[in-house]
C-alpha positions, -999 to 999 in steps of 0.1 A, spaced: -73 283 102 -102 271 80 -134 254 86 -129 225 111 -158 206 96 -143 206 62 -110 186 58 -81 203 40 -75 191 5 -45 168 3 -39 171 -34 -41 196 -63 -60 187 -94 -38 189 -126 -45 218 -150 -46 195 -179 -65 162 -174 -79 155 -209 -48 145 -227 -52 111 -243 -17 98 -234 -22 110 -198 -56 93 -195 -41 60 -208 -12 63 -184 -35 69 -154 -57 39 -164 -26 16 -164 -16 29 -130 -51 24 -116 -51 -12 -129 -16 -21 -119 -18 -7 -84 -55 -13 -77 -63 24 -71 -98 35 -64 -98 65 -87 -76 93 -102 -77 112 -69 -53 87 -54 -29 93 -82 -32 131 -78 -26 128 -40 7 109 -45 17 133 -73 12 162 -49 33 144 -23 61 138 -48 60 174 -59 63 185 -23 94 163 -18 110 177 -50 102 213 -41 118 208 -7 149 193 -23 152 222 -48 150 248 -20 175 230 2 200 226 -26 206 264 -27 202 268 11 237 266 25 229 277 61 231 255 92 193 253 93 193 242 57 218 214 65 196 203 93 165 202 72 184 184 45 194 157 69 158 154 82 144 151 46 169 124 35 163 105 68 126 106 63 127 93 27 153 67 36 130 55 63 104 49 36 130 31 15 127 56 -13 164 66 -13 196 55 4 206 70 38 237 82 20 218 98 -9 220 134 -19 193 160 -25 197 155 -63 186 118 -59 152 131 -46 146 150 -78 147 118 -99 121 100 -78 91 88 -99 55 83 -91 59 45 -92 85 47 -65 59 60 -41 32 37 -53 55 7 -45 56 18 -8 18 17 -4 4 -9 20 -18 -23 -7 12 -29 -31 34 -45 -4 6 -69 7 6 -82 -29 44 -83 -31 45 -104 0 21 -129 -15 -6 -123 11 -31 -118 -17 -35 -132 -52 -43 -99 -69 -39 -62 -62 -76 -58 -58 -78 -86 -33 -50 -70 -13 -71 -38 -11 -101 -59 1 -80 -76 28 -68 -43 41 -102 -26 41 -117 -55 59 -90 -53 87 -74 -87 78 -39 -71 76 -18 -57 104 17 -44 110 29 -61 141 0 -59 166 -16 -29 149 -44 -35 124 -45 -11 94 -74 -6 71 -58 22 49 -46 8 15 -27 41 8 -6 40 40 31 45 33 50 16 49 84 23 64 114 0 60 112 -12 96 74 -20 92 78 -39 60 88 -72 76 60 -69 101 32 -71 76 10 -102 81 -25 -113 86 -41 -100 118 -41 -125 146 -78 -123 150 -85 -127 113 -98 -161 100 -71 -157 73 -43 -159 98 -17 -185 85 -17 -205 118 -54 -215 112 -50 -228 77 -34 -262 86 -62 -270 110 -89 -261 86 -73 -283 59 -72 -312 83 -109 -308 91 -117 -308 54 -97 -340 50 -116 -357 79 -149 -348 64 -141 -366 32 -132 -335 13 -96 -344 7 -74 -322 -14 -71 -332 -50 -37 -342 -61 -36 -315 -88 -43 -288 -62 -14 -272 -44 -17 -261 -8 -16 -225 -20 -46 -230 -42 -65 -246 -13 -57 -217 10 -67 -192 -17 -101 -210 -20 -105 -209 18 -98 -172 17 -124 -166 -10 -150 -186 9 -144 -166 40 -147 -133 21 -180 -145 7 -193 -152 42 -181 -118 54 -199 -101 25 -231 -120 32 -229 -110 69 -224 -73 59 -255 -74 36 -276 -88 65 
């Protein structure tokens, strides 16, 4: 059963970690997907390995139970938009690390243009500015399902909520701080977001 005070490890550290090519590849992944450290890569690699092992075992399992488990595994991965609902077990074996990284909450926030950079996307999530439907989520590594993907937005109570931006822009205009012609609305909104984040950081420090 294990010690209840000590959480179970969710990844296995690779046996070889000092290869130059591997280190460079991991650096690129950390930069591209805004990961905190290599442990996040190892965690996803362990999950991918688990999917592959399940698929390999089920390929040779021709029993009724095996067919049921096959359908469950394909349905689960299809729900995460990793494979097609009509995919075969062999399709799971060709999944890559980046396929799983693309389904992380942090990545999808950037893909939906709710943040300017991948690191800003992580900051928005950690500070509870992002929600799926009515549920706030502060876990950047959360795997988003296909149904949840279209529900990603700024939290209603967040100062970054899109409905508040027009009002704030009008107030700035009335105070004589009109938008410069060269600035787009997106640039102004981005500045407003950065100002709000600075205020939040100052409040946390106090």
